[in-house]
N, C-alpha and C positions, 0 to 999 in steps of 0.2 A: 587371371581373373575369371570368376564364374558368376552366373546368375545376376543378382541385383547389382553387384559391384561393376560387372561388365556393362550392364544397361545404363547405370548412372554415369559411367566413365565415357561412354560413347556420345558423340555429338555429330550433327550433320556437318560434313566437310565440303566446302565449295572452292577452297583455295588450296592448291597442291604445290609441292615443291619443284615440279618439273622433271623429277626422276622417272624414267620409264618403269612401268610395273615389271618386277623381276619375273622371268619366265617360270621359275618354280612356284612363285605365288599365283601367277595366272593359272597354272595347271592345277594347283591345289583348289583354287576357288571354283573352277569349272567342274572338276571331279566332285567336289562337295555339293555343288548345285545340282548336279545330275543324280546325286544319291538321295536328295531330299524327298520325303513323302509327307503328305498331310492327312489329317483325319478324314478328309472328304474323299480321298482316293482319286483326286483329279491330277492328271499329269501336266507338267509344264516343260516347255522346250526352252533351253537356255543358250545364249550365244554371247561371246565376247566380241565387241565391236571396236573399230578404230576410227576416230573422228576424221582423220585425213583420208584414209583409204575408202571409207564409206560415205564421205561427204556429210558428216554430222556436225551439229552445232548446238550449243546451249549458252545463252548470254550470261548465265550466273556461274559458270564453271571456268576456272583459271588454273593452268598448270598441269593438265593431263589430257591425253587424247583417248584414253581407254575407258570403255563403258561395258557394263553387263546389262543385258535385257532378257526378259522372259516373256513368252507368249503362251496362251492356252485357248482352248475352244470356249466360246460363249455357252454357258450352261448354268443352271441353278447353283449357287454357292461358289461360282468361279472367283468372285471378289474376295471372299473370306479365305479361300484356299491360296490365292496368290499372295495376299497379305501375310499369311502364316509362313509360307515358303520363303518369300523374299526377305522377311525379317530374320528368319533363321540364317539365311545367307549373309545378311548385313552384319549380324552379330559374330558370325564366324570370321568375316573379314576383319572386324574390329579386333578379334583375338590374335590376328596375324599382324596387327599394326597398320592395316590398310584402311584408308578413309573412304567413306561412302556418303551419299545423300539420296533420298528418294526424290525423283523428278517425274512429275506427271504432266505439267503444263508448260514449264519454262524450257522448252526445247523445240527444235524443228521436227515435230512429230511425223509428218509425211516421210522425211528422210530416214528417221529411225525405223518406221514401219516398213519402208522399202528394204532397208538393210536386214530386217528380220524376216523378210519374205512373208509378210502377213497375208493370210487367206481371208476370204470374205466372212467365214464363220469364226474367226479368231480375233483375239484382242491382246494388245500389248499394254498393260495398265501403267507400268512405271519402268524407268531405267535408273541406273546409278552409275556415276563416274567411279573409277577405281584409281587409287594412287596413294602417295604418301603425303600426309598433311604438311602444309607449310608451317613454319614456326609462328607466323603471324597471319591472322585473317585479313582479307581485303576489307576496305571500308564498306563496300557494297554488302559483303557477307555480314559484317558487324551490324549494319543497319537492318538487314533482313531478319537477323536473329532478334534484334531489339523490337522490331515491329510486331512479331508474333509471340513475344515473351517466351522465347524458346527454352529458357532455363527455369520456368515456373510451371506448376501444375495445379489443378483444382484441389481443394481440400479433400481429404479422405472421405469425410461425411457426405460430400456432394456426389460421390461416385459409387459408393458401396452401401448395401442395405441388408438388413437382417430379416430374412423370411418374407418380407414384403417391402414395397416402396414407401410404406408409411413409417418405417423405423430405420434410421441410419445405423450402420454397423459400427460397433465400438472397435477401436484399434487393438483392444485386448482380445484378439482372435488368433486361433492357431494358424490361420491363413494369412497372417499379416505380411510375411515376406512375399508370398505369391501375389497378393493384391498390390503391394508396393511396386512390384515388377510391372503389373498392369498399369498402375498410375503413371509410371514414368515411360510408358510406350510413346513413340513418336506418332504424330497424326498430321493430316493436312492442315496447314496454318494453325497448328496446335489447338484444334477444336476439342480434342479429347471426347469423342462422341460415345464412348462406352459407359454403360451403367451396369452394375453387377449386383444381383441378389443372391446372397449365400443362404443355402438351406442344407445344413449338415455338411456332407462332403460335396454337395452339388453347388456349382457356380453357374447361375443363369445369366447369360450375357444379352444385353439389349443395346440397341442403337438409339441415341438421342439425335433425332434428325435435324439437320440444318438445311436451309434453302440453297438451291443452286449446286447441289452435289450429285444429282441424278440427271444423266444426259437424256437425249431424245430416244436412245435405244433402251433405256431402263437401267443402264449401268450405274451403280451406286458407289461412288468413290469412298464414301465413309464406311462402307462394308469392308473395303480393303483395310482401313484402320482397325475395324473390329477383328479382322484376321490377325493383325499384328498383336492386338491385346490377347487374343486367344493363345497365340504362340507364347507370349510372355508368361501367361498363367501355366500353360503346359510345361514350359521350360523349368518352372520351379519344382515340378514333380518328375523331372527327367523324361517328360513326355509320356509318363505312365498315367494317362487319363483316358476316359471314355467319352466320346462325343455323341450327343443326341441332338436332334433338331425337332423334338417333340415339345411344343409350347406347353409350359406348365400351367397356363391359364391364369396367371396372376393379374390382378388389376394394375394397369399401368397408367402413368401420367400421359397427357396429350403430347403427341409428337414422339412417343417412344415405341419402339417395335422390337419384338423378340427376335433373336438371331440364333443362339445355340446354347447348349448346356454342356459343361465339362464336369466330369465326376472324377475326383482323385481316387486312384486305386488304393 
C-alpha cells in the first residue's frame, strides 16, 4: 500500500497480540527513524525502549512492552518538525504490519523522560508502542475510539479553501488526493486543527487553535498535529516540496494562525 490507501488503512493500535517485536523489524524501524529528515532541518534522537527494563507504563496499552520515542531540542518549529518525522515513522511501521499509536499524555511521562535521558533544553513530545495488532480491540480501546469519533473527519469544505478563507475549495481540484491525505491525518482527540488555503501550487497551512493545547512553556501540541498534516501533503508528492514560513498575509478567521507553506515542485 502507498499514499492515501496506507493512510486510510492505518488506525491507532492500543491492543497488541503479545508477540515480541521481531529483532529484524526493530532494526528496520530504528534505522529508518535515524534516516528521517524534515524540511525544518531539525535533528531528532530516537530510542527503542522496553517497559519492563526501563520501568515504563501506559494504562491504555495492552500486549506489548516495546516503545519508540524521540527527543529534540526546544526551538522554533520543533513541534512541526517532530510531527512530520514521527508520522513518517508511523506510516513506515504500518507498511511493515506493525501497530502504533501516538501517546502524549496517557503514560508515566517522568519514567519515559528518564529512559530517554532528557536534558533541560530538550523535549520528548510523544511516544508510540510497537507490536503486532491483536485480532480484537479491547473494550477500553473501542470506547476510546468511539469517544473521539476516530473513524470520521470534517467535511472537505471545512478544511480547504481556494485562494482565501472566504471561498471553500471544490473537490474538483488537481490536489484532491494530497488534500484527502491531509484530511485523514491523525490528531490529538481528533481535533483536526489544520486549515489549508490553496493558491496555485502553494498550500498555505494554518492552525485552528483550541484551548488547553499550549503548556506553560509555550509548547503547542496542535502544532505537532500540523506537522503530521504537512507530512501527509508532502508524501503525496514524494516529499518533492519546498517549505516556506513566510506568512502570505491572508485575512484569517479569529483563532487561526499561519504555520507554513508547502509548494509542490
